[in-house]
Backbone bond lengths (Angstrom), bond angles and torsions (degrees), N, CA, C in turn:
res aa  C-N    CA-C-N  psi(-1)  N-CA   C-N-CA  omega(-1)  CA-C   N-CA-C  phi
1 G - - - 1.497 - - 1.404 115.94 -
2 I 1.412 120.89 18.43 1.477 118.41 172.37 1.499 106.37 -122.20
3 P 1.416 115.42 160.39 1.446 122.92 179.69 1.522 108.07 -51.40
4 V 1.284 117.33 151.07 1.431 128.76 177.03 1.557 110.72 -56.91
5 E 1.297 112.65 -52.38 1.478 119.72 -179.68 1.495 111.32 -60.56
6 T 1.334 121.82 -37.44 1.448 125.06 179.66 1.539 106.55 -68.50
7 W 1.366 115.68 -41.13 1.476 116.37 -179.41 1.500 111.31 -63.14
8 F 1.318 116.30 -47.81 1.483 119.52 174.76 1.553 118.00 -55.05
9 K 1.333 109.59 -39.86 1.563 114.93 174.69 1.510 108.56 -63.51
10 L 1.383 117.47 -47.73 1.433 119.52 179.03 1.479 117.22 -55.54
11 L 1.477 112.78 -40.33 1.505 116.68 178.18 1.517 108.24 -63.62
12 K 1.352 116.01 -43.95 1.457 122.15 -172.27 1.624 107.52 -60.84
13 D 1.395 111.33 -50.78 1.481 118.56 -169.10 1.467 107.12 -70.13
14 E 1.339 121.48 -43.40 1.532 123.77 -164.24 1.531 105.72 -92.49
15 R 1.352 119.01 -36.27 1.553 119.74 -169.89 1.559 110.20 -120.12
16 G 1.303 119.55 -3.83 1.427 119.11 -177.04 1.468 115.43 64.27
17 I 1.286 116.54 26.98 1.533 120.67 177.67 1.542 107.75 -105.13
18 K 1.373 110.31 126.17 1.471 118.62 173.63 1.515 115.52 -83.44
19 P 1.400 117.36 156.76 1.443 115.18 -174.56 1.570 114.90 -57.20
20 D 1.367 122.38 -38.47 1.410 121.78 177.70 1.532 112.09 -65.06
21 Q 1.359 117.01 -34.63 1.494 119.32 -179.95 1.514 104.93 -72.27
22 Y 1.247 121.44 -42.47 1.509 123.51 178.97 1.467 109.26 -56.63
23 K 1.358 120.96 -43.62 1.439 125.71 -178.36 1.510 106.48 -61.71
24 R 1.413 113.55 -58.17 1.447 119.75 -172.96 1.560 115.63 -63.23
25 D 1.372 114.16 -45.26 1.476 121.15 -168.02 1.535 111.04 -90.10
26 I 1.382 120.67 -22.72 1.421 118.67 -172.31 1.522 111.92 -123.05
27 I 1.362 112.72 -48.94 1.529 113.11 -178.61 1.490 116.83 -71.54
28 W 1.387 116.40 -46.59 1.514 117.49 176.84 1.515 114.88 -61.03
29 P 1.354 117.54 -44.08 1.564 115.21 175.56 1.477 112.76 -61.93
30 M 1.318 120.41 -37.02 1.421 124.35 -177.36 1.626 108.23 -68.62
31 L 1.219 116.47 -42.16 1.463 122.50 176.83 1.536 109.71 -65.70
32 A 1.282 118.42 -43.54 1.551 123.35 179.62 1.529 104.07 -61.66
33 L 1.331 117.87 -46.24 1.526 118.74 -175.68 1.483 109.78 -60.64
34 R 1.352 117.17 -49.16 1.421 122.85 177.35 1.514 114.96 -54.09
35 K 1.286 114.85 -41.33 1.540 122.49 174.50 1.497 108.28 -64.88
36 L 1.267 125.37 -47.29 1.331 126.08 178.74 1.467 116.10 -67.87
37 A 1.317 113.45 -29.30 1.550 119.69 177.76 1.495 112.65 -70.79
38 G 1.463 111.69 -35.25 1.492 114.91 172.22 1.521 111.54 54.93
39 D 1.367 109.96 -131.19 1.603 116.58 179.49 1.437 113.86 -62.61
40 R 1.285 121.04 -23.15 1.448 122.45 -169.04 1.709 104.11 -69.14
41 L 1.281 112.79 -18.61 1.540 116.61 -178.52 1.512 113.59 -85.66
42 L 1.304 120.33 -4.63 1.408 123.18 -177.50 1.484 107.75 -66.83
43 V 1.338 118.59 139.76 1.508 127.73 179.15 1.374 110.79 -106.34
44 A 1.297 118.84 122.59 1.464 123.03 171.86 1.442 114.07 -75.79
45 E 1.252 113.87 158.27 1.501 122.94 -177.03 1.540 108.67 -58.69
46 E 1.307 118.06 -37.52 1.556 122.40 -178.50 1.543 108.35 -67.17
47 E 1.319 116.65 -36.86 1.453 118.41 -177.12 1.567 105.80 -72.10
48 L 1.363 123.13 -34.03 1.350 124.30 173.21 1.414 114.15 -60.02
49 R 1.378 117.85 -49.88 1.444 122.98 178.31 1.593 113.66 -59.46
50 R 1.309 112.51 -38.22 1.516 118.22 177.96 1.558 107.86 -61.88
51 E 1.417 114.42 -48.43 1.434 115.73 179.34 1.506 114.43 -62.22
52 F 1.284 117.31 -40.45 1.479 125.46 175.05 1.563 109.39 -53.92
53 E 1.324 112.85 -51.47 1.422 118.16 -177.48 1.555 115.40 -64.52
54 S 1.405 112.70 -35.96 1.414 116.77 174.83 1.522 115.14 -67.99
55 R 1.353 116.25 -23.40 1.494 121.69 -177.18 1.552 112.26 -91.74
56 Y 1.359 110.58 -45.21 1.435 118.60 -168.93 1.502 116.01 -116.60
57 G 1.406 114.51 -8.18 1.509 117.86 -176.56 1.544 109.29 -75.64
58 P 1.286 112.80 -172.39 1.492 121.09 -176.94 1.659 106.71 -65.01
59 A 1.303 112.86 162.61 1.487 119.60 -175.78 1.570 105.12 -147.63
60 V 1.293 112.32 162.52 1.402 121.48 176.24 1.584 112.36 -120.12
61 K 1.348 113.17 117.89 1.474 117.38 177.68 1.567 103.31 -81.88
62 A 1.293 112.86 124.89 1.516 118.92 -172.36 1.463 113.37 -138.35
63 R 1.371 115.06 163.55 1.432 126.00 164.18 1.409 108.79 -119.56
64 M 1.317 116.53 154.18 1.529 123.73 -166.50 1.629 106.99 -139.47
65 I 1.347 110.35 140.84 1.429 118.07 168.93 1.538 106.30 -127.08
66 V 1.327 118.22 131.64 1.372 125.07 -179.79 1.485 113.09 -123.34
67 V 1.287 117.72 123.00 1.601 120.55 177.49 1.485 106.13 -134.45
68 S 1.321 111.88 167.24 1.461 118.44 -176.79 1.471 115.77 -102.98
69 K 1.338 120.96 0.46 1.422 127.34 -175.93 1.502 108.24 -125.24
70 R 1.427 119.65 122.24 1.411 120.94 176.12 1.558 116.78 -54.12
71 E 1.314 118.81 -40.28 1.450 121.97 -174.01 1.516 105.93 -63.81
72 T 1.437 114.26 -44.40 1.531 118.26 -179.65 1.474 109.76 -62.39
73 A 1.317 118.35 -42.91 1.488 123.98 177.40 1.549 113.04 -59.29
74 E 1.383 117.23 -42.39 1.456 120.31 -179.33 1.594 110.94 -66.69
75 A 1.339 109.54 -38.76 1.561 115.26 -178.48 1.541 106.05 -67.44
76 I 1.280 121.86 -43.77 1.434 122.06 -175.66 1.538 109.09 -70.78
77 R 1.356 116.86 -41.53 1.431 117.46 174.37 1.441 118.57 -56.62
78 A 1.437 113.04 -41.26 1.408 114.45 175.89 1.586 114.91 -59.57
79 E 1.366 112.39 -45.04 1.405 117.40 176.97 1.640 114.94 -63.47
80 A 1.267 115.29 -36.53 1.457 121.09 178.17 1.486 106.40 -70.33
81 A 1.293 123.64 -42.75 1.457 120.94 -179.52 1.528 113.17 -66.89
82 A 1.339 115.22 -32.05 1.472 121.35 179.81 1.578 106.49 -73.95
83 N 1.216 118.12 -27.51 1.523 118.45 -174.92 1.542 106.11 -148.91
84 P 1.440 114.10 79.20 1.462 119.16 -175.94 1.566 113.63 -61.75
85 D 1.402 114.43 -25.90 1.494 114.02 -174.95 1.569 109.04 -72.29
86 Q 1.268 120.26 -14.92 1.474 123.43 174.53 1.451 120.69 -94.07
87 F 1.431 111.62 10.03 1.490 121.00 176.61 1.494 113.21 -54.83
88 G 1.227 124.83 -44.53 1.324 135.21 -179.60 1.505 110.71 -58.81
89 E 1.296 119.24 -48.57 1.423 127.12 179.12 1.614 106.39 -65.00
90 L 1.331 113.82 -50.97 1.493 116.03 177.96 1.601 111.66 -55.94
91 A 1.331 117.18 -41.15 1.495 119.68 -178.64 1.592 104.10 -65.86
92 K 1.187 121.41 -44.95 1.516 123.61 179.31 1.545 110.94 -59.55
93 K 1.289 115.51 -40.63 1.465 117.61 -179.10 1.508 117.99 -80.83
94 F 1.349 116.76 -33.40 1.468 120.31 -171.30 1.499 113.38 -115.18
95 S 1.309 122.38 -26.97 1.464 117.87 -170.74 1.485 109.51 -68.37
96 E 1.414 113.34 140.58 1.421 124.28 178.17 1.484 113.40 -87.73
97 D 1.308 116.08 -3.85 1.500 126.72 176.34 1.519 106.74 -85.59
98 A 1.288 118.86 91.54 1.539 120.51 -171.09 1.622 110.95 -57.57
99 P 1.300 116.78 -49.43 1.469 112.67 -177.01 1.472 115.85 -56.96
100 S 1.269 120.65 -47.16 1.446 127.32 176.56 1.531 111.52 -64.37
101 A 1.376 111.79 -46.47 1.529 116.99 -179.05 1.574 111.17 -53.73
102 S 1.327 114.02 -42.20 1.484 115.30 -178.63 1.407 115.74 -67.53
103 L 1.429 117.59 -14.27 1.377 119.94 176.01 1.680 112.35 -112.36
104 K 1.293 108.18 31.41 1.464 118.23 178.44 1.534 111.58 59.93
105 G 1.257 116.38 35.98 1.522 124.00 175.41 1.569 114.51 88.45
106 L 1.338 112.47 -6.73 1.449 118.91 -178.45 1.581 113.68 -58.95
107 I 1.287 114.79 127.06 1.547 117.19 178.63 1.462 109.49 -127.32
108 Q 1.339 112.76 168.51 1.531 119.33 173.19 1.524 108.23 -51.61
109 P 1.308 118.57 151.81 1.517 122.58 173.83 1.499 107.79 -52.04
110 I 1.293 120.28 139.66 1.432 127.65 175.88 1.570 105.76 -83.65
111 R 1.299 114.16 122.29 1.486 116.12 179.79 1.520 107.21 -117.91
112 K 1.358 112.23 169.18 1.475 117.54 -177.67 1.541 110.77 -84.91
113 H 1.330 116.30 145.58 1.512 123.11 175.86 1.466 112.16 68.28
114 V 1.340 120.73 26.03 1.414 119.81 -174.99 1.613 109.23 -116.79
115 G 1.347 116.87 -48.48 1.399 120.89 -173.98 1.498 112.46 -114.78
116 Q 1.327 118.91 -138.23 1.418 127.43 175.61 1.504 110.72 -69.00
117 K 1.297 115.61 122.74 1.472 118.42 -178.34 1.561 110.95 -59.79
118 E 1.284 120.93 -39.33 1.376 120.96 -175.29 1.523 111.65 -68.62
119 I 1.290 115.46 -34.50 1.504 119.43 176.65 1.540 108.92 -68.44
120 E 1.267 116.28 -41.97 1.445 118.37 -178.89 1.524 110.93 -63.54
121 E 1.366 119.11 -43.96 1.377 123.13 178.16 1.542 113.73 -60.26
122 I 1.270 116.35 -40.34 1.539 122.01 -178.61 1.528 104.81 -74.06
123 A 1.298 123.15 -43.95 1.467 125.36 -178.18 1.470 112.64 -60.63
124 F 1.400 117.78 -41.82 1.462 120.75 -177.67 1.548 107.40 -77.29
125 A 1.330 122.34 -18.04 1.479 121.01 178.14 1.521 111.72 -83.69
126 L 1.329 118.11 -13.65 1.529 120.97 -175.49 1.542 106.84 -78.83
127 K 1.306 116.18 150.08 1.423 125.49 169.83 1.547 108.93 -99.17
128 P 1.335 117.69 151.66 1.440 120.22 177.30 1.505 115.67 -45.71
129 G 1.336 117.00 129.84 1.461 118.08 -172.62 1.513 120.75 83.44
130 E 1.318 115.38 -7.68 1.415 121.59 176.48 1.447 118.58 -85.27
131 V 1.406 119.63 143.28 1.481 121.62 -171.33 1.520 98.01 -107.23
132 S 1.350 119.44 143.78 1.501 126.31 -179.41 1.675 105.38 -85.01
133 Q 1.245 114.17 168.86 1.439 122.39 168.57 1.483 104.36 -71.70
134 V 1.299 118.90 174.90 1.409 123.14 169.65 1.485 115.12 -70.77
135 I 1.312 120.03 130.04 1.431 121.56 -175.57 1.633 108.38 -115.89
136 S 1.278 109.16 122.65 1.541 116.37 -175.61 1.576 111.60 -90.24
137 I 1.194 119.89 108.47 1.451 126.07 -178.98 1.603 112.66 -128.39
138 A 1.233 119.03 107.98 1.458 123.23 169.18 1.584 111.34 54.23
139 N 1.354 113.84 60.74 1.455 119.62 -177.14 1.449 119.99 59.07
140 Q 1.311 114.63 20.62 1.411 122.41 177.93 1.539 109.62 -128.12
141 Y 1.360 117.70 150.17 1.335 118.34 175.72 1.642 109.49 -118.56
142 I 1.322 117.16 129.54 1.366 122.83 -166.98 1.568 107.24 -122.67
143 I 1.411 111.70 139.65 1.502 121.69 173.23 1.502 104.67 -124.86
144 L 1.371 112.26 132.49 1.456 120.82 175.23 1.523 109.95 -110.66
145 K 1.287 114.77 148.20 1.420 121.52 166.38 1.560 107.91 -125.49
146 C 1.319 120.43 126.41 1.476 122.97 -176.52 1.527 104.54 -83.25
147 E 1.312 118.54 125.34 1.380 123.82 177.16 1.512 110.30 -92.77
148 D 1.414 117.54 -34.83 1.397 122.29 -179.69 1.569 110.60 -174.17
149 Q 1.246 116.04 142.76 1.455 125.89 169.20 1.514 112.17 -84.64
150 L 1.320 112.57 109.53 1.557 117.32 -177.86 1.514 111.19 -88.08
151 P 1.313 116.22 133.17 1.518 117.98 -178.45 1.460 112.01 -75.64
152 P 1.342 120.56 165.71 1.414 118.43 -178.76 1.466 108.34 -70.15
153 A 1.377 112.32 162.05 1.586 118.23 177.49 1.562 104.80 -72.04
154 K 1.320 111.78 158.06 1.503 117.14 -179.51 1.464 106.24 -93.09
155 V 1.285 120.35 71.68 1.400 129.86 -174.28 1.528 108.49 -129.60
156 R 1.365 117.88 128.37 1.567 119.30 -179.28 1.426 110.24 -88.63
157 F 1.251 116.69 134.02 1.469 121.62 179.31 1.508 114.24 -46.12
158 E 1.372 115.80 -48.17 1.480 119.51 179.64 1.499 112.51 -55.54
159 D 1.288 117.27 -38.78 1.455 120.22 -177.36 1.563 114.11 -66.27
160 V 1.252 115.87 -22.80 1.562 118.07 -177.05 1.559 108.47 -123.60
161 K 1.279 118.87 16.24 1.490 120.12 -178.48 1.579 109.80 -58.85
162 G 1.245 116.23 -47.77 1.456 120.10 -172.10 1.612 109.57 -61.92
163 E 1.343 112.43 -46.87 1.483 120.00 177.11 1.558 112.30 -62.85
164 I 1.357 116.42 -43.92 1.455 120.68 175.47 1.536 111.01 -59.07
165 E 1.321 115.85 -42.60 1.469 121.49 -172.28 1.651 103.12 -66.47
166 E 1.286 121.00 -42.67 1.494 121.11 -179.43 1.534 108.89 -64.61
167 L 1.343 117.90 -41.41 1.542 119.44 177.37 1.506 110.40 -64.79
168 A 1.246 116.70 -41.07 1.535 119.87 179.62 1.589 108.11 -61.95
169 K 1.370 114.92 -45.67 1.445 117.54 179.90 1.528 113.39 -62.79
170 D 1.403 112.68 -41.36 1.542 112.83 178.92 1.476 110.33 -67.76
171 S 1.304 119.76 -34.65 1.508 120.67 176.78 1.541 110.82 -66.03
172 K 1.348 119.25 -42.44 1.334 125.35 174.97 1.551 114.09 -64.06
173 M 1.173 112.30 -36.06 1.543 119.89 -173.59 1.589 106.08 -64.34
174 R 1.370 117.27 -38.01 1.424 119.88 -176.55 1.564 110.89 -59.49
175 V 1.349 113.56 -41.80 1.382 120.12 -179.09 1.535 113.25 -71.53
176 I 1.380 116.15 -41.22 1.456 125.05 178.41 1.521 107.44 -64.73
177 A 1.276 118.18 -44.08 1.450 121.26 -178.68 1.570 112.96 -59.34
178 Q 1.241 117.24 -39.95 1.435 115.83 172.32 1.514 114.43 -68.36
179 E 1.370 119.84 -35.73 1.499 118.60 171.88 1.529 109.93 -62.07
180 I 1.324 120.47 -40.25 1.462 126.21 -175.84 1.611 106.00 -62.20
181 F 1.291 111.79 -51.87 1.535 116.63 -178.74 1.410 110.96 -59.52
182 R 1.347 121.11 -41.79 1.593 124.92 178.47 1.496 104.78 -60.65
183 D 1.384 118.64 -53.32 1.449 118.59 179.25 1.470 119.26 -51.04
184 L 1.456 111.39 -43.13 1.423 118.06 -179.11 1.521 110.99 -72.72
185 Q 1.314 119.93 -32.96 1.456 120.07 176.47 1.518 110.63 -66.63
186 S 1.338 117.45 -39.34 1.575 120.35 -175.11 1.477 105.40 -77.99
């Protein structure tokens, strides 16, 4: 949404990329990948709806504690369930996830179709103030506390469909690009 000359200046100033280098190293490979991807890059209506829901749909404001031992997680969960107001302090003291621990367990709002499906389902089932059971994901044990259920944004699908389609294509392109590179290598 900015003029081309402003974009080129921004690229040069912030990333040290000149216009010719940008065209050669970024634009042409992207266009070639899109051409090679062909029909695989088509985005179905269902994929657009999922992308829309993940960006503009409801979300859960939550806190999280992550530990590597089930026994520790169960003990922390019992303490958190008995005293939910202390969840932040427990996260700060026990969570092994340093970024969220420093914020007393506060994490980005959990949205649908973005992360682990199991975590999403559990988070959306919680009521504000409620603490989850221990969730086992990839050798880690997670406890969530729902701070609030956030309503969907007041955005109409039709108003952002073009933007959503580009985001969905970009996301799909990353996966397809890996497939194309594997095919070319073999």
